[in-house]
N, C-alpha and C positions, 0 to 999 in steps of 0.2 A: 535266274531266280532273284530278282531285285525289286526294290520298292522306291518310288520316286521320292527324293528329298531326304532319305534316311540311309543308314548303312545297309549294304546288301544283306539279305536274309541268309543266315546260316542254318540250313535245314538239318536238324538232329531229332527228327520225330518219325523215323522209319517204321517203328512198331505201330504207329497209328496208320500211316500209309506211306508207301514209297513213291517217289516221282516216277511217272510212266517212262519206261525204258524207250530209247529212240526206236529200237526194233519193233516194240509193241505199238508205239504211236504210228509208225509207218504202216504196219500191217492193219491196224484198226481203221486208220484213215482210208486205206485202199478198200477195205471191206465195206465201209460206210457208203462208198460211191457205187457199189454193186447192188443190183436188185435181185431178189429171189428168196423165197422161204425154203429153208432146208428140208421141209417136208413135201415140197412140190415135186412133181415128176418131170416137169419140163426142163429144158437146158439150164435156165437160170437157177432153178431149184436144185438141180444136180450139182451145179458149180458151188452153190452154198453148202450143200451136204458134203462135198469133197473137202471144202475148206474146214468144215467142222471136224471131219475125220482126221485131217492132217494135224489139226490142233490137238485132238485127243491123243494122237500118237506121240506128239512132242511132250505133252504133260506126262504120259505114261513112261517115256524115256527118262524124264527127270525123277520120277518116283520108283523106277524099276518095277513096273507092273504091266499087266496086259491092258490095252486100250479099252477092251470091253468090260473092264472092272470099274470104269469111271462114269459117273453121272454128273452132268453139268448142272450147276445151281446158280443162284444169285450171289452166293458167297458162303462163308463158313457158318454164319448164323443159321441159314436155311439148312445147310448140310448137317449141322449138329442136331437140329430139331428132327430132321428126317431120320438120322441114325438112331437117336434115342427112342423115337416113336416106334420105329420098326422093330427094335430089339426088345422093347418092354414086353413083359408077360404078366398077366394077372397074378397077384400074390407074390411075385418075385421082385426083390429089391434092385435098386440101382446103386452103384458105388462110384463116387466122384471124390476129387481132392478138394481141400479147403481153399485152394488158390485157382480154381477154374475160372474161366471167363464167364460173365453172366449168360452168354449164349448157351452154355452148358448147364450152369447151376439152375437158372430159371426154367430151362426146358426140362431138366430132370425132375424138378418139383411138379411141373404141370403134367408130365407123363406119368409119374408115380401116382399122383392124385387120381388121374383118370383110370389107372389100372388097379387102384386100391392097394398100392404097395408103398414102400418106404424108400427114402434116400439115405444112404450111409455116407458120411463125410469123413475122409481120411485126412489127418493133420499133416503138417510139415515141420521140419526142424528149423532152427533159427537161420540156417543157411538156405532155406527154401526147398530142400530136398524132401522127398516123400518119406513119411514114417511107415516103413514097410511092415512093421509089426501090427500097426493098425489096419493096414490093407489085409493082412492075413486074418485078423479078427473079423473084419467086415465080410470076408469071403465065406466065413462060417455060416452066414445067413443064406447061402446058395443064391446069389444074385443072378439076374439074367444078363447083366452087362456091367462092365467096369469101364469108366471113361476118365482117362488121365491125360492131361495136355502134354504135348511133346516138349514145349518150351514156354515158360511163363511170359506173358505179355508185358509185365511190369519190371521184372528182375532179370529176365532172360535165362533163369535157371532151367537146366535140362532134366528131364525125367529119364530114369533107366527103363526105357520101354521094353528092352529084352527081358528084364527080370519081371516087370509087371505082366507081360504077356505070359511068361512061363508060369508064374504063380496063379494067374487068373484062369488060364486054360486047364491047369491041373485041378482047379476047383469047379470046372465045367462052365465057366462064364465066358461070354464073348467079350472082346476088348475093342474099344473105340478110343481114338486119340484126336483131339483138336490140335492139328499140326500147323495151324495158321502161321505161327511165328517161325517155325523151323524150315518149312519147305522153301527152296530157293536160296537158303542161307547156309545150310549145312547138308551134306549128303544124306540120303535116306534110301534104303533098299527094301521095298515091301515084299519082295520074294523071300528074302532072308528073315525079315522081322516078324512075319506071320500075324500082323494086326488083322482084325476082322473088318474094321471100318476106320476111315480116316477122313478128316475134313480139312479144307484149305480155302483161303481167299487169295485170288490172284494179285490184288492191289498191294499186298505186303511185299511182293518182290518185283514190282514194276509192270504189272498188267493194269488195264483200266479198272476202275472201281465197278462193282456190280456183277462180278462173275466169279464163280468158285467151283469146287469139285467135292463130291462125296465118292470116296473109294470104297468099294464093297468086294471083299475077297471072294473069289469064285469058289463055290462049293461048301462054304461054311456058314453062310448067313441065311436066316429066314427071309421070306419074301419081303421086299421093301414095300412099305405101306405109304402111298403118296400123301402129302400134306393137303393137296388140293386135287380136284377132279376135273376132267374136261378134255382129255385127249390121250393119245398113245405115244407122245413124245418120250424120248429116252427110254424106249422099250417099255412104256407104260409106267415108269417109276417116277417121272417128274413131268407132268403135263404142262404145256405152255410152249408157244413158239420160241424157238431157240434164239438167243442173243448172239447172232453170228459175228458181228464186229467185236463184241467183248470176248467171245470164245477164241476168235482168231488172234486177238491181242494177247490173251492168256497163253496160247500156244507159242507165240513169238517170244514172250517174256520167259517162258519155261526153257525154250531152246537157248536163249541168251544167257540165262542163269547157269544152265548146265555146262555151258562152254568153258567157264573158268571158275567153277564153284570153289575149289580148294584154294586157288591163288587169291581169289577175292576175299574169302574168309580170313586168310592169313594177313592180308593187307589191312582189312578192317579191324581185326583184333589188335594189330600193332598200333593203329591210330587210337583205338579206344584206350589201350593201356597207357599210351602217351598222355591222353587227355586226363585220365584218372590220376596218374602219378603227379602231373603238374598241379592239378587243382588241390589234391589232398596235401601236397607238400606246401603249397602257398597258404592253405586254409586248414591248419592242423585239426580243427574240430570236426572236419568233414569225414563221414564214414561211408563206406561202400556196403551195399546190401546184396545178399545172395552169395552162393558158393563162388569162390574166386576163380575156379577153373571150369566147373561144370555149368557153363552158361553160353549163350549165344555170343558170337564174336563182337557184335556191335552194340551191346546194351550196357549202359552204366547207370545204375540206380544209386544216387548219392543223397545222403542226409546231411543237410547243412545245420550244424548245431545252433539252435535258437533262432534260425532265420527262416521264416515261413516261405513255403514254396511260391505262394501267389505273389508275395512281395518281391521275391527273387526274379520271377518271370517278368513282372512288370518293370523291374529295373534293368532288364536286358532284352529289350524288344527286338534286337537283331538276331536273337536265338529262338528258333522254333523247337521247343521241347515240351514236356508234359509233366503234370503233377502225378500222373498214373495212366490208367487206361483211358484212351480217347472216348470210349463208350460211356465213361463215368464223368466226363467233363461237365462241370456245373453242379455236381453232387456236393452236398454240404458235409457228408460224412467222409472221414479219412479212408484211405485204401484198406479194404478188408484183406488184401493179399499181404500187405505189410503187417497188419495186426495179427494175422494168422502166423506170421514168422516171429512174433514176439516183440515187435516194436511197440512203443507206447503211442498213444494218440498224438502227443506233441511231436514225437519223432516222425511219425507218418506224415504229419502236416508240414514237415520241413524237408520233405523228400521230393526230388525231381528225377524224372527218367529222361536220360539222353540216349537216343538210339541212332546209330550210324548205318550207312548202307553203301550200295554200289557206287554212288556218285559222290560220296564224301571224299574230300581231298585233304592233304596235309595242311594246306593254307586255311581250310575251313577250321580244322582243329586248333591251329595256332591262334586264329582269331577268336574262336570260341573260348579258349583258355583265358585270354585277356578279358573278354566280356564277362565271364563268370566270376573271375576273381574281383574285378572292379565292382560288379553288382553286389557281391557278398560284402565287400567293405563299405559300400554306400548304404546298404540295408542295415548293416550292423551299426553304423554311425547314427542312422535315423532312429533305430529302436533302442539303442543303448547310449544315449548322449553323454552319460557320465563316465564313460570308459574311453581309454585310448587304445589304439590298435598298433601293434608292431608291424614292421615291414612284412613279416610272414603271415600276418592276419590274426594273431592271437591277441586277445583283449587283456588290458590291465586296468585296474581301478575298480570302481563300484559296479557291482553286478546289476544289470538292467532287468527288465521283465523277461521271464522265460517263456511265457505263453502268449501266442498271438490269437486274438479273437477277432474274427471277421466282422 
């Protein structure tokens, strides 16, 4: 992963998309050279169908569920829409959290409007964890569905899905989780967890972009209502010719992730902690966002005091990181996730998300530490010229402007 004439790119944006795993690339490439529609009855079609079924089994093994509980989609956005549309009931509300991905928040509003119902939003604490007392209050409205993400895409904070499922089921509501950031990074056991629906995108853990899954727990879910019409694919629940190469790549990525999930998570967590400690030690004004322990192993959301994220990113072109959700790139408003956690607008605008993954190395992290610290000092010098900076990064002298206006 390099660029001509400049420092090699250090990729720390796995929450946006992970590099395609070698196993997935090989499997996808091989599938691309084969011919055959998985719905055709001739030999080529049967071979394609067999490849799809093998991929379904591999994803089911990663999720600890039955293969026939999985519906292939184009990604989690489609899966989220399919789940919420199918679970909605006229007059019954939907319950979501204040930090959901737009693929859930916008879908929930659209579905509720169509059903003549409401969306209840549950807040979070300063550390990003769910306000369970607000969830219990929202459940008093007898909602059809509760949709709570498994892990936040900006902070990595984990939801207590066991408790959410217990509380929601006791109130008679179905439970869906957008698990896009969790799957392939931490273990999940759907036989034990008892979620009714779950969405994922393969590209978050090394599959090609453009393929995902909707899990539907057998025996507890109303009939899936397709978003589009025009065929009996996926047992009539998701019409359209199957993306065989993408599905095969998803299966290969799932198998590769499952092979060393615990060891990989421990290694990545160690690298992330090393990165955070070094940066926050060198730049004392830097703060970490989200619960220190209840989060994904590879996510570091850091607020650089008085240093705008866009200026920081421009000052370290060798680092691939993000101001927040990749789906919000280009938006003029600060992260609503961070605002929901109680950060000010200024703080949110000075926050960068670094996300590590399976291919991140110790050398990557050591180099990233140097780039980040150097960028922070150069941005500080440019924005606050009347101050001096100590070796540790703290400023002395006249205070410069605190707010950055684009």
